C-alpha positions in Angstrom: -43.7 21.3 41.6 -41.0 20.5 39.1 -42.0 20.8 35.4 -40.3 18.6 32.8 -37.7 19.8 30.7 -38.5 20.6 27.1 -35.7 20.0 24.7 -35.9 21.0 21.2 -34.2 18.7 18.5 -33.3 20.5 15.6 -32.7 19.1 12.2 -29.1 19.4 12.4 -28.9 17.5 15.8 -31.2 14.8 14.4 -28.8 14.3 11.4 -25.8 14.1 13.7 -27.5 11.8 16.2 -28.2 9.5 13.1 -24.8 9.6 12.0 -23.4 8.7 15.6 -25.9 5.8 15.9 -25.0 4.4 12.3 -22.7 1.6 13.2 -21.9 1.0 9.5 -19.6 4.1 10.0 -17.8 3.0 13.0 -14.4 1.4 12.7 -13.1 2.1 16.1 -10.1 4.2 15.2 -7.4 4.4 17.7 -9.5 2.1 20.2 -9.9 -1.6 21.1 -12.1 -3.3 18.4 -14.6 -5.2 20.7 -15.8 -8.8 19.8 -19.2 -7.4 18.8 -17.8 -5.6 16.2 -15.2 -8.3 14.7 -17.7 -10.0 12.4 -15.4 -10.8 9.5 -13.7 -14.1 8.7 -10.0 -14.5 8.9 -10.1 -14.6 4.9 -11.7 -11.2 4.6 -9.6 -9.5 7.3 -6.5 -10.6 5.7 -7.7 -9.9 2.1 -8.6 -6.1 3.3 -5.2 -5.8 4.8 -3.5 -7.3 1.8 -5.4 -4.9 -0.5 -3.6 -1.8 1.2 -0.3 -3.3 -0.1 -1.4 -2.4 -3.6 0.6 0.9 -3.6 3.0 1.5 -6.9 5.7 3.4 -4.7 7.1 -0.1 -4.2 7.9 -0.5 -8.0 9.1 3.2 -7.9 11.3 2.4 -5.1 12.8 -0.7 -7.0 13.2 1.2 -10.2 14.7 4.4 -8.8 17.5 2.4 -6.6 18.3 0.2 -9.6 18.7 3.1 -12.0 20.7 5.4 -9.5 22.7 2.9 -7.6 23.0 -0.2 -9.7 21.1 -3.4 -9.7 23.5 -5.3 -7.3 23.4 -2.5 -4.7 19.6 -2.1 -4.9 18.9 -6.0 -4.8 20.9 -6.6 -1.5 19.4 -3.5 0.0 15.9 -4.4 -0.9 16.2 -8.0 0.4 18.2 -7.0 3.5 15.7 -4.5 4.6 12.8 -6.6 3.8 14.2 -9.2 6.1 14.5 -6.6 9.0 10.9 -5.3 8.3 9.5 -8.9 8.4 11.4 -9.6 11.8 10.3 -6.2 13.5 6.7 -6.6 11.9 6.3 -10.1 13.5 5.7 -9.2 17.3 3.9 -6.0 16.2 1.3 -7.9 14.0 1.0 -10.7 16.5 0.2 -8.8 19.5 -2.0 -6.2 17.5 -4.1 -9.3 16.4 -4.2 -11.1 19.5 -5.2 -8.2 21.6 -7.4 -6.2 18.8 -5.5 -3.0 19.3 -3.9 -0.5 16.9 -0.4 0.5 16.9 -0.5 3.4 19.4 -2.5 1.5 21.9 0.1 -1.3 21.4 2.9 1.3 22.2 1.3 2.4 25.1 0.4 -1.2 26.5 4.2 -2.1 26.0 5.2 0.4 28.6 5.8 3.6 26.7 2.9 5.5 28.1 1.0 8.4 26.6 4.3 10.1 25.3 5.3 6.8 23.4 1.6 6.6 22.1 1.6 10.2 21.0 5.0 9.8 19.1 4.0 6.6 17.5 0.7 8.3 16.2 2.8 11.2 14.9 5.1 9.0 13.0 2.2 6.9 11.7 0.2 10.1 10.9 3.2 11.5 9.0 3.7 8.2 7.0 0.1 8.2 5.9 0.1 11.6 4.8 3.3 11.5 2.9 2.1 7.9 1.3 -1.4 9.5 0.6 0.3 12.3 -1.4 2.8 10.2 -3.4 0.3 7.7 -4.4 -2.0 10.4 -5.4 0.7 12.0 -7.5 1.1 8.6 -9.1 -2.5 8.5 -10.0 -2.6 12.1 -11.1 0.2 11.3 -13.6 -1.8 8.5 -15.1 -5.0 10.4 -15.3 -3.2 13.5 -17.1 -1.5 10.9 -19.7 -4.7 9.4 -20.6 -7.3 12.1 -20.3 -5.1 15.0 -21.2 -6.5 17.3 -18.2 -4.2 19.9 -16.5 -2.1 18.0 -13.6 -3.4 20.4 -11.1 -7.1 19.3 -11.5 -5.7 15.5 -11.6 -4.3 16.1 -8.3 -7.7 17.4 -6.9 -9.5 14.4 -8.4 -7.0 12.0 -7.0 -7.3 13.3 -3.5 -11.0 13.5 -3.2 -12.0 10.5 -5.1 -11.6 8.0 -2.2 -13.6 10.2 0.4 -17.0 8.6 -0.3 -15.4 5.1 0.2 -13.6 5.7 3.7 -16.5 7.8 5.1 -18.1 4.3 6.1 -15.0 2.7 7.5 -13.8 -0.9 7.2 -17.2 -2.3 6.4 -17.2 -0.3 2.9 -13.3 -0.9 2.6 -13.5 -4.7 3.2 -16.2 -5.0 0.4 -14.2 -2.8 -2.0 -11.1 -4.7 -1.6 -12.8 -8.1 -1.8 -14.4 -7.0 -5.3 -11.5 -5.5 -6.8 -8.7 -7.9 -5.6 -9.1 -10.3 -8.4 -9.1 -8.0 -11.1 -6.2 -6.0 -9.6 -4.1 -9.2 -9.4 -4.8 -9.9 -13.3 -3.8 -6.4 -14.0 -0.6 -6.8 -11.8 0.3 -10.0 -13.3 -0.5 -9.8 -16.9 2.2 -7.3 -17.9 4.9 -9.4 -16.4 3.8 -12.6 -18.3 3.9 -10.4 -21.4 7.5 -9.5 -20.7 8.6 -13.1 -20.4 6.8 -14.2 -23.4 7.5 -11.3 -25.9 10.9 -9.9 -24.5 12.6 -12.6 -22.4 15.9 -10.9 -23.0 15.0 -8.1 -20.7 15.0 -10.6 -17.8 18.6 -11.8 -18.7 20.3 -8.4 -18.7 18.3 -6.6 -16.1 21.6 -5.7 -14.2 23.3 -4.5 -17.3 22.5 -0.8 -16.7 25.1 0.0 -14.3 23.4 2.9 -12.7 23.9 6.7 -12.6 26.3 6.3 -9.9 28.4 4.3 -12.3 29.2 1.6 -9.9 29.5 -1.1 -12.3 28.1 -4.5 -11.1 30.3 -4.7 -8.2 29.0 -4.4 -4.7 29.4 -1.0 -3.0 28.9 -0.6 0.6 28.1 3.2 0.3 25.7 2.7 -2.5 24.4 -0.2 -0.7 23.7 2.0 2.5 22.1 4.8 0.5 19.8 2.3 -1.2 18.8 0.7 2.2 18.1 4.3 3.6 15.3 4.7 0.9 14.0 1.1 1.3 13.5 1.7 4.9 10.8 4.1 4.2 8.5 1.3 4.0 9.1 0.3 7.8 6.0 2.2 9.0 3.7 0.3 6.8 3.0 -2.4 9.3 1.1 0.3 11.0 -1.4 0.3 8.3 -1.4 -3.4 8.3 -2.3 -3.8 11.9 -5.0 -1.4 11.7 -6.9 -4.2 9.8 -5.4 -7.0 11.8 -7.2 -5.9 15.1 -10.4 -7.0 13.5 -9.4 -10.6 13.2 -11.5 -13.0 15.3 -10.2 -14.4 18.6 -7.6 -17.2 18.0 -9.1 -20.7 19.1 -8.1 -24.3 18.7 -10.4 -24.4 15.8 -9.3 -21.7 13.8 -5.7 -21.3 14.9 -4.0 -22.3 11.5 -6.4 -20.0 9.6 -5.6 -17.1 12.2 -2.0 -17.6 12.0 -1.9 -17.7 8.3 -3.9 -14.5 8.1 -1.8 -12.7 10.6 1.5 -13.8 8.9 0.2 -13.1 5.4 -1.4 -9.8 5.7 1.0 -8.7 8.8 4.8 -9.0 8.7 4.1 -11.1 5.5 3.2 -8.0 3.5 6.9 -7.2 2.9 7.6 -10.6 1.1 5.2 -9.5 -1.5 6.5 -5.9 -1.2 10.3 -6.9 -1.8 9.1 -8.9 -4.9 7.5 -6.1 -6.3 10.5 -3.7 -5.5 12.7 -6.3 -7.6 10.3 -6.4 -10.2 10.2 -2.5 -10.3 13.8 -2.7 -11.1 13.1 -4.9 -14.2 10.1 -2.6 -15.3 12.4 0.5 -15.1 15.0 -1.4 -17.3 12.4 -2.2 -19.7 11.2 1.5 -19.9 14.8 2.3 -20.7 15.1 -0.2 -23.3 11.9 1.3 -24.9 13.2 4.8 -25.2 12.0 6.4 -21.7 14.9 8.6 -20.0 16.3 7.4 -16.9 14.9 10.2 -15.0 11.5 9.0 -15.9 11.8 5.4 -16.2 11.1 4.7 -12.4 7.5 6.4 -12.7 5.0 3.4 -12.5 2.9 4.7 -15.1 6.0 4.8 -17.7 7.0 1.3 -16.3 3.7 -0.4 -16.8 3.0 1.3 -20.1 6.2 -0.1 -21.5 5.1 -3.7 -20.2 1.5 -3.4 -21.3 2.8 -2.3 -24.9 4.1 -5.8 -25.0 0.7 -7.2 -24.3 -1.5 -5.0 -26.7 -0.5 -4.0 -30.1 -2.8 -1.2 -30.1 -1.1 1.5 -28.0 -4.4 3.0 -26.9 -5.4 -0.4 -25.2 -2.0 -0.4 -23.5 -2.7 3.2 -22.4 -6.0 2.5 -21.2 -5.1 -0.8 -19.4 -2.1 1.0 -17.6 -4.1 4.0 -16.7 -6.9 1.5 -15.3 -4.4 -0.4 -13.2 -2.8 2.7 -11.8 -5.9 4.2 -10.7 -7.3 0.9 -9.2 -4.1 0.5 -7.3 -3.9 3.9 -6.0 -7.6 3.9 -4.9 -7.1 0.5 -3.1 -4.1 2.1 -0.8 -5.6 5.5 -0.5 -8.7 4.3 1.1 -6.4 3.0 3.8 -4.4 6.4 3.8 -7.3 8.6 4.1 
């Protein structure tokens, strides 16, 4: 006679089983997103994906290119690369949203097999690691500037602060992006309004700084190509966008306009917003130089926005506080995606 098998369930195993069964921690990483999990509206998915474009590396790139290679070369490089990124991102965003798969499965289904999928995942992972480090370093500079703590400790804080948010996957990330988006947009737009109202001459002579390369205001193919090479670093961002777009609901005759708007806005359309912010980064870098910041530091987002917020607030403490809050919020919004 067979006897029943007795299995002892330890506390560790119970905790593990509880985590596995907790659907709020599931985000179907590297997998097809089933219909049962895609419970968000087109707006919620698009808003979550759009929130991942808050990274201030965009302004840093625009400022760096304008300072080093002249505004004319930086402008045409940023616009040209932006157009290419939009065109290449359109089919990626469409098919990822239509079939609810992320970029590595999209590569495999396009005929590149497991090797192609592996290479794509490697490129995407490298991009997110690098972007995570860059964004954390930007936040660390703001924390150091405001709180006066050692930069090494600020790096640790910037790296670990997002861990509690990403533990619960897209469910928590979507809520965080929804709640912070209006506040973040106000903090983003307000300093530019201050520049227009209180120092409009900065807009008229943004190309007066001829660049460290001293190319003058004339177009230079070599400097254009160098600038474009830097701007192309944003090509892989479409991978982060489709990580959210795959959670869009199925496209139907009833929601097709909302579906297309969400896919275009938060998919390849992210670069339209990104291109604008790179160009505005050139403006802020020029403004920082006008306010006495050295060209070697004028492309740092903290210095850029501090110069702009000083036009908004007469009290420098308020300007520094607003800058720090904006930088931290921006970096948390993007690094929950990178993490």
